C-alpha positions in Angstrom: -15.9 43.3 42.4 -16.2 39.6 42.4 -13.1 37.5 41.7 -12.5 36.4 38.1 -12.2 32.7 38.5 -10.7 32.4 35.0 -7.3 33.5 36.3 -5.2 32.2 39.2 -4.8 34.5 42.2 -1.4 34.9 43.9 -2.8 33.8 47.3 -4.5 30.7 46.0 -2.7 27.4 46.7 -4.2 26.0 43.6 -2.7 28.6 41.4 0.0 26.3 40.0 -2.7 23.8 39.1 -4.8 26.4 37.4 -1.8 27.6 35.4 -1.0 24.1 34.3 -4.7 23.6 33.4 -4.5 26.7 31.3 -1.3 25.5 29.6 -3.0 22.1 28.9 -6.0 23.9 27.3 -3.5 26.0 25.2 -1.7 22.9 24.1 -4.9 21.3 23.2 -5.9 24.3 21.2 -2.6 24.4 19.4 -2.9 20.7 18.6 -6.4 21.2 17.3 -5.2 24.0 15.0 -2.5 21.8 13.5 -3.4 20.3 10.1 -4.2 16.6 10.1 -1.5 14.1 9.0 -2.3 12.3 5.8 -4.3 15.3 4.7 -2.1 16.7 2.0 -3.9 17.1 -1.4 -2.4 15.1 -4.2 -1.5 17.3 -7.1 0.9 17.2 -10.1 3.4 19.3 -8.2 3.0 17.2 -5.0 2.3 13.6 -6.3 1.9 10.5 -4.3 4.2 7.5 -4.5 2.8 4.0 -5.0 5.2 1.0 -4.6 4.1 -2.5 -5.3 6.2 -5.4 -3.9 5.2 -8.5 -5.8 6.1 -12.1 -5.0 7.3 -13.8 -8.1 8.7 -17.0 -6.4 8.0 -20.5 -7.6 5.1 -21.1 -5.3 3.1 -18.5 -7.2 2.7 -21.0 -10.0 0.1 -22.9 -7.9 -3.5 -22.5 -9.0 -6.2 -20.9 -6.9 -9.8 -19.8 -7.3 -10.6 -16.2 -6.7 -13.8 -14.9 -5.1 -15.5 -14.7 -8.5 -14.9 -18.4 -9.3 -12.0 -17.9 -11.8 -9.1 -20.4 -11.4 -5.7 -19.2 -12.4 -2.1 -19.5 -11.2 -1.5 -17.2 -8.2 1.0 -15.3 -10.3 -1.7 -14.7 -13.0 -4.2 -13.5 -10.4 -1.5 -11.1 -9.0 -0.5 -9.8 -12.4 -4.2 -9.2 -13.3 -4.8 -7.3 -10.0 -1.7 -5.1 -10.6 -2.6 -4.4 -14.2 -6.2 -3.5 -13.4 -4.9 -1.3 -10.5 -2.6 0.6 -12.9 -5.5 0.9 -15.4 -7.6 2.5 -12.5 -4.8 5.0 -11.9 -4.9 6.0 -15.6 -8.7 6.4 -15.4 -8.4 8.5 -12.3 -5.7 10.8 -13.7 -7.3 11.2 -17.1 -8.8 14.7 -17.3 -10.3 16.6 -20.3 -7.1 18.6 -20.6 -4.9 15.5 -20.6 -3.3 13.1 -18.1 -2.3 14.5 -14.7 0.8 13.1 -13.1 -0.8 12.7 -9.7 1.2 9.5 -8.9 4.7 8.1 -9.4 4.8 4.3 -9.4 7.4 1.6 -9.1 6.9 -2.2 -9.1 9.5 -4.3 -7.3 9.5 -8.0 -8.0 11.2 -10.6 -5.8 11.9 -14.3 -6.7 13.0 -14.2 -10.3 16.1 -16.1 -11.2 19.2 -14.6 -12.8 21.7 -16.3 -15.1 23.3 -17.9 -12.1 20.0 -19.3 -10.9 19.9 -16.9 -7.9 16.7 -15.4 -6.7 16.9 -11.7 -7.2 15.0 -8.5 -6.4 14.5 -6.2 -9.3 12.3 -3.3 -10.7 9.8 -5.0 -13.0 9.2 -2.5 -15.8 9.6 -3.9 -19.3 9.3 -2.7 -22.9 9.4 1.0 -23.3 9.7 1.4 -19.5 12.7 -0.9 -19.2 15.5 0.6 -17.0 13.1 3.1 -15.5 12.5 3.2 -11.7 9.8 5.7 -10.9 7.2 6.0 -13.7 4.8 9.0 -14.0 1.2 8.4 -15.0 1.9 9.9 -18.4 4.8 7.5 -18.9 2.6 4.7 -17.7 0.0 5.5 -20.3 2.6 5.3 -23.1 4.4 2.3 -21.7 1.9 -0.6 -21.7 3.3 -3.8 -23.3 -0.1 -4.5 -25.0 -3.8 -4.6 -24.4 -5.5 -7.9 -23.8 -9.2 -8.9 -23.8 -9.9 -11.0 -20.7 -12.9 -13.0 -19.8 -14.3 -12.6 -16.3 -17.3 -14.0 -14.5 -20.2 -11.5 -14.5 -20.8 -10.2 -11.0 -24.3 -9.2 -12.0 -27.2 -11.6 -11.7 -28.4 -10.4 -15.1 -27.0 -10.9 -18.6 -24.2 -13.2 -19.7 -22.4 -15.4 -17.2 -19.1 -14.0 -18.5 -18.1 -10.6 -19.7 -15.1 -9.4 -21.7 -13.0 -6.4 -20.8 -9.8 -4.9 -22.1 -6.9 -4.6 -19.8 -3.6 -2.9 -20.4 -0.6 -5.1 -19.5 2.5 -3.8 -17.8 3.3 -6.7 -15.5 3.7 -10.3 -16.8 2.9 -13.3 -14.6 6.1 -14.9 -13.4 6.8 -17.6 -10.9 10.4 -18.8 -10.2 12.9 -19.2 -7.4 12.8 -18.4 -3.7 11.2 -15.4 -1.8 13.8 -12.7 -0.9 11.1 -10.5 0.7 13.4 -8.7 3.2 15.7 -7.6 0.4 12.7 -6.2 -1.5 11.7 -4.1 1.6 15.3 -2.9 1.8 15.3 -1.8 -1.8 12.0 -0.1 -1.2 13.5 1.8 1.7 16.4 3.0 -0.5 14.0 4.2 -3.3 11.7 6.0 -0.8 14.5 7.7 1.1 15.4 9.5 -2.2 11.7 10.0 -3.2 10.7 11.8 0.1 13.8 13.9 -0.1 12.6 15.2 -3.4 8.9 15.4 -2.4 8.9 16.6 1.3 5.4 18.1 1.1 3.6 15.3 -0.6 1.1 12.8 0.8 3.1 9.9 2.2 4.1 7.0 0.0 1.8 4.0 0.0 3.4 0.5 -0.3 1.6 -2.8 -0.9 3.4 -6.1 -0.5 1.6 -9.1 -2.1 2.9 -12.5 -1.2 1.8 -16.1 -0.7 4.5 -17.4 1.5 7.4 -17.2 4.0 10.4 -15.0 3.2 13.4 -17.1 2.2 16.1 -14.5 3.2 15.4 -14.5 7.0 16.2 -16.7 9.9 13.4 -15.5 12.1 10.1 -13.7 11.4 11.1 -10.7 13.5 13.5 -9.7 10.7 10.5 -8.9 8.5 8.9 -6.9 11.4 12.2 -4.9 11.8 12.7 -4.2 8.1 9.0 -3.1 7.8 9.4 -0.8 10.9 12.3 0.9 9.1 10.2 1.3 6.0 7.3 2.8 8.0 9.6 5.3 9.7 10.3 7.1 6.4 8.1 10.2 6.1 7.1 13.3 4.4 5.9 16.4 6.3 2.4 14.9 6.0 3.1 11.6 7.8 4.9 8.3 7.6 4.9 5.7 4.8 1.8 3.5 4.8 2.7 -0.2 4.4 0.2 -2.9 3.8 0.8 -6.7 3.5 -1.6 -8.7 1.3 -1.2 -12.5 2.0 -2.6 -14.9 -0.5 -3.4 -18.0 1.5 -4.0 -21.5 0.3 -7.7 -21.3 1.4 -8.2 -17.8 0.2 -9.5 -16.6 3.5 -6.7 -14.6 5.1 -6.0 -11.3 3.4 -3.9 -8.9 5.4 -4.8 -5.7 3.6 -6.1 -2.7 5.5 -5.4 -4.3 8.9 -7.4 -3.1 11.9 -6.6 -3.8 15.5 -9.8 -5.9 15.9 -8.5 -8.3 13.2 -5.5 -9.4 15.2 -7.0 -12.5 16.6 -7.4 -13.9 13.1 -3.6 -14.5 12.9 -2.6 -15.3 16.5 -2.2 -19.1 15.6 0.4 -18.4 12.9 3.6 -16.8 13.8 4.4 -15.7 10.2 0.9 -14.3 9.5 1.1 -12.4 12.8 4.5 -11.0 11.8 3.0 -9.7 8.5 0.1 -8.2 10.5 2.5 -6.5 13.0 4.5 -5.2 10.0 1.5 -3.4 8.4 0.4 0.1 9.0 -2.9 0.9 10.7 -5.2 2.9 8.5 -5.1 6.6 9.6 -8.4 7.6 11.1 -9.2 10.2 8.5 -8.8 7.7 5.7 -11.0 5.0 7.1 -14.1 6.6 5.6 -12.6 5.8 2.1 -12.6 2.1 2.7 -15.5 -0.1 1.3 -17.8 -1.3 4.1 -18.6 -4.9 4.7 -22.1 -4.6 3.4 -21.1 -3.1 0.1 -21.5 -5.3 -2.9 -18.7 -5.8 -5.5 -20.6 -3.6 -7.9 -20.8 -0.8 -5.3 -17.1 -1.1 -4.5 
């Protein structure tokens, strides 16, 4: 009978190496059989958390032109983006049988002044959502402050140069005070520590920080990196918190959302921009296919 080379023999000096190779193959097999991280299905019983950190400091009163040629204060651009994002959540969760609570949302603003003229960090809900922290999609639908008709440049080459569209308003444009960004990240950590404890099997929370400037509550930029690392260490059974920084620059060119390693050289000449880059999560591999590609038009996206 010929030797079965799939098994080590007692007299073979390479038997230990063979055994280790078999163990490596077994470990590889076990790894392959494990479910992917960031693969948990979002359902009403296992919702996903969205946290929006919004810069409401005084510099957000400066005007800028967006990529569609509309000039507004940075705070107005930001509020419009957030309100349209929340509208998109409502559309996504609206089913024939009613609204599905697939998400729980909180908006944290930093920079507003209190009665003592101190810049504060606070949850931004107003109106019927005032004093709430986490808001379900159903509560979101019932809690809009009002609906506004906004005029936007028409991205199409055909028809009117401008189009009108209704947008529900939850977040008002505000611009005051300093930029206590680190404190806002700390508050986010506190809220998410409790949230993941109550939702251990959910898709990991997703946090967006939208800002135009340097944090005012730090002495060195490494403090933002450290605070962000603590935030990204919070996890559910499906993976760690995903944290993305969106930097509104004066020239409108640098947007630190969805950072990829190949983008790093864009920020190497600015210590603060590099700190925001280093503070951001890398998109998990199995989610990259959901991102719009560079050759997609605005209409396709």
